[in-house]
N, C-alpha and C positions, 0 to 999 in steps of 0.2 A: 514031662510037668514044661510048661505056659511060663511065659518069661512078663512080665507087666513090663513095656516099653513107659519107659523115660519122655514124659512129656514134655518137649520146648515149651520150655518160660523167655517170653515175647512182654519184656515194657514200654510201652510208648509212649512219649512226650510231646506233651504240646502247651504249647505256653498259654492261650485265652481260654478260656470258655463259653464261648460266644458260640453261634452256630454255620457260622461260614463255612465255604470249600472246607478250606483241610481242616476243620471242628464233621466233617461231613465223609470224612475220607479216613479219617484214624476209628468214627462208632460204626461204618461199615466195617473198616479190617477186625475191627476189635468185640464184635455181633458176627461177623457173618466165618471165620478162621475155625478151620473143624478142633472141636474143642476138644474132641479123643487123638489129638498129635497135640493143642500148645495150650500152655498155659497163659491167661494175659493176663493183663492188668493196667491205666492206664496212670499215668500221675500228671498231673494236669493243674496249667494255677487258679487264680478268683472260681467265682461261684456258679457259675454262668446257668445254663442249660441242658447242658452237653456234658454233669452230672449227673443232672436227674432224666435226659435218657438211659447213659450207659445201665444208672441204679436199677432202670424197669427194666435189661435185661439181664442183671444181674452179672455184671461183669463190674471187676472189685476195678475202687477209685480211689489213689495214695495221689490228693490236691495238698496243692504246694500253696500257701498264703504267700508266701513273697516271689514265687516268680510270677510278672504282670513282663509288660508288653513295654511300659513307658523308662527306661533306664533312669537305677538310680542306686548311687554306688553299696547305701549302707544294704538294698535290701537287696540283689544280686550276687552280691555276695555271702549274709541267708540264703538266700538261694542255689546256690552254685554246691557251699557244705551238707545240703538237703537231700540236694541230689546225690551229691557222691557219698552224704552216710545211707541212702535207702539202698543205692545199685549195691552197696560192702554189703547188707544185711539179709539182700534180696534173694544178689549173685545167680542174672538171669543171664539165658541167654544168650542174648538182642535181646539189647534197648535200639526202638525205633522212631526218633525222630521226628518233629516237625514243625516247623515255621523258625527265622532264623535267629531268638534269641531263644528258644528251650535247643536251638539244636548248636549251639557256638557253645554250653554253661555248658549241656547236657553234653557233646562229644567229646568237650577235656574232663567232664565228673566218668565218665564209660570209660574216658585212655584212662584215666588215675585206679581207677577200682577194676582192668583191669578185665571189661565186659570182654568176653569175645569175637562178639560179629555185633558193630557198632552205624543203622544204616541212621539217612540224612535221606527225606524225602524232599524234594527244594518248588514250592509253591505255588513259588513267585520270587523274584527277582527282585530284592527293594533299591539294589540296585538301577536299575532301569526306569523309575519313579519320579517325577518328578520334582526335587530337592536339588541344592544349590554343588556344585561338584565338588565343592570341597567332602560334604558329606556324602556322597553317592562311591567318591576313594574309599573313601574311612568305611562304609560297607561293604562296598567289593572284595576290600582284605577281610577283613571279619569273617567274608563266606564262604571267598579261600582257606580261611583255617579252618571251619566246620567240616567242610569236605577234605584236604586234609586230614583233618582228627579217626572223622569217617573211615574203614572200609567199603565205604561205595555209599553212595547221592542214586538215588531216583528222582528221575526228568522225568514230571506229568507229560511232556511235545517235548516234538523235536527242537521247538523253536528255544527252547528252553534251554536245552545241550546244547545246542551255536553260542547259546548267552557266555558258557561255562570252560566250552570244553579244549580253551586255549588256551584258558591257568594252565600251570608250569606245576605238572605231575595229581593233574587231577582227574583232567578228558579223560583215561584210560575202563574210571572209577566211572564214570557217569553211566548212569545203564537207564536206559525211556522203559518205562511200560505210561503209555497214558491212562485216563481214566478211564475207570464204568463203573456203574450205579445198579440198585433193582428200578423199575419202572412201580414209578407214585404209582400209590393207589389211586388215584382220580374222585373226587366228587364229581358228579354228571355238571353238564352243563347252564342246569335249573340252580341245582342247587347252589354251583361256585357262586354263581351272578349273587343270589341273591343274598351267601355267607354273604358276600360283598358290598354286596345297597346298604345293607347291615352297618355298618363300621364305617359309613360316610352318609355326610348331612343333608349332598343333591339326592333326588330316586338318578334311576338310571334307568332312560328312557330305550322300549327290548327295537327298536332296529338299533344302538348305542355297538360304534364297533372302537371295542377296546384293545388296546397295549399294554403292554403290559413288563417290569421289571421289577427280578430280583437279583437285592443287590445289598450288596455292603453302602452306606452311604460315605461314599470315601472318596479325593479327591477323583482316583485310582478308575475312579469308576466310573466316570464324563457325563452325570448327571445334566449336568449344567445344560449340555450341547442338545440331550434326544430334548428338556424342556426347552430352551430357545425353538428347536427346531420345531417341537407340536405346538406355539405361535404362533408358525408361521402357518401352521392348514385350520387353521382354530376358525378363522372370518368365516372362506369357506365351505369348513368341513364343523357345525356345531354338532356332530353324534360323534364328533371324538370322545373317545374317553382313554385315561390314560393314568396306570397303576401301577403305586412302587413301590414294593415290599420291603422294609426295610430300615436296620436303622441305624446310625452311626455320628461321626464326628461333624458331616456338613450338610445333620439338622432342618436345620436354624439357616443354614445359607437357602437351602434351593427350597426351602419354604418365606423365603425373602425375596426371593426370584420370582418363585410363581404367582406372587403378590406382585408384583411390576412389575411381572408378564399380565398379567386377571385373566390366570388360568384359575380363579381358587375353583368354578364351576365343575368342571375338563379334569385339572390334574390333583393326585388326591395321594401320600405320601403317608403310603398303611400302617409305618411303622413294623415293625416285628414283629411277623406268626408263625409259630409252632407250625413248620410242616406247613406252607406259601406251596410249594408245589403242587400241592393236593388241586390245591382253586386254576389252577392254568386250566382248562376244559370254559374256562372261562370269556379266558381271551383271542381274542383275531391274533392278532401278533403280539410276536416278544422282541424286544428290544437290549441289546445287552453293549452304551455308549462309548466301551471303556475305554481309553487312555493308555495303561498296561494290563494284558491279562497273560495269563499263563498259558492257563488249557480253556476254562468257562464254563463250571462241571453242570450251573445254569441250563447249558445251550442243549448237555443232553437231556433234562429236566422238557424241558422247551422240545425237543424231538418227541418224545415219548411220546407229550400229546400231543404230535400233529402240527406241532407248528410248525406257521416262520415265519423266520429268520430276517433280523437284521442290524447284523451286528460290526465292527471296524475289523478293520484289517490288520489287525496285532496277534503280537505273542504267534498261543497255539492254536485262535479261533481258527488261523487257514484249515488247519489242520482237523477240522470236525462242520465246516462253512467251504462245503467247495460255492464261490461266486456266480449265482444264475442258476443254481445245482440244485442248493440242499438251504441256500437261503438268500443274501443279497448285503455282500459287505460295502464300508463304506471306507473311505480314509480318514484315521480317532482323527474328531476334534470338525471334523463337517458339515457343522449345521447345515449347511443345505442338501450336501449326498441326502442326508437321514433323511431331513424334511423330504424328496425324493422320491426316495424307497419307501416312507410307508406312505405318499399320495397313491404310487403306484398301485400295491399292497390290498390297501383299504379301499383301491379305485377295479381291482383285477381277481378276480370271488377266483376261479378259474386259479391265474399264477398260481395266488396263495394258495389253493387244496394243490398243486406236482408243486410246489415247494417246503410241501411240510411236508405232503406221505415220502419224498423223497429224503427229506430230514428221518423219519421217521425210521426205513428199509433203514440210510447207514448207521444211530444208534443202534439199533439189535443186534446188526448186524458184528457192528464194533468195537462198543462200548457195552459189553455185559462186565457187573461186577464181578459176576463168576471166574470174569478171564484175567480180573487185574486181582483178588484174590489165588488163582493162579502160580501167574507168577509175580509174587511177597512171596507165597509162601514158601515155594523154590527158595529164594534167596536168603529164607531163616533157616534153612536147613543145611544152607552150605557150607561147609568145612572148609 
């Protein structure tokens, strides 16, 4: 008589339902781990595009409307009890927490519900962001509590592990599983440029050298510095164009900066575009000028597109970009350094091609989604 093996029940939890790096991570795991071995559900706050994309893949979604990024005592208490009730009723074998709010609240609720395996993936330490000292100390304390309550913490880069491994009682519970992705289904260069041209008010010439960024419009992404760098290049390079894909709290400030620099005809905020990575072949160079960055998932998308990359030497970025080999690194906030790197790539096609090809090879070799799924699935079944 055949014995039917019980599937391991995995419940992902994430605060926001937009489609940034953490959400892509949850989506990739939830839709690609073995359906024969795992039963999956995703608990999420808000009503964003992540829910739609999971529904399209027939992944069970459990929305908690009270779960939101901003602090609200009443909503946060309600969200905690909803999570606790959900874990008690669903009885998951594994709760896999993502993002700070869902991490702390979810870890405590999962402990009270006696979930056997609680994992927390740290997609970035908020205590590394530009904040007042007292805020950073409070955030660091609650990050420590989250790791203490979790059975294991996944760091998406060695840099993230180094930032937390000296915290009391949690250093040995931190495991590095670097991010990986599937190769996007890219549009051809011609189709991608045509689609972008439809979204802007200015015709893009055939000989345009296009630079792009895919990022949330958040201060930590340092986009004001790439715009300032671009302003230095335009007077002598009028065929340079810069397209920024993404939405967020900095949109108004960045729009004001673009107008102040007189760049309305060359720099464009295109807003959130579903699967923006498919448009990457329209570009000649990718830039990520982050002030802080846990890993930089978009750099892998640029890598699969074979694009040369200019990026800040912060966080986990140097684990992807080897300066002078698979891209060019500059210090954070270094406008002159960004301008110099962009000038070098726009004027030296041979160097650009060599860097892009080297990054493509490294991405294919080291940053596959299949590796991430294999290593993470092992933690789900760990006794």
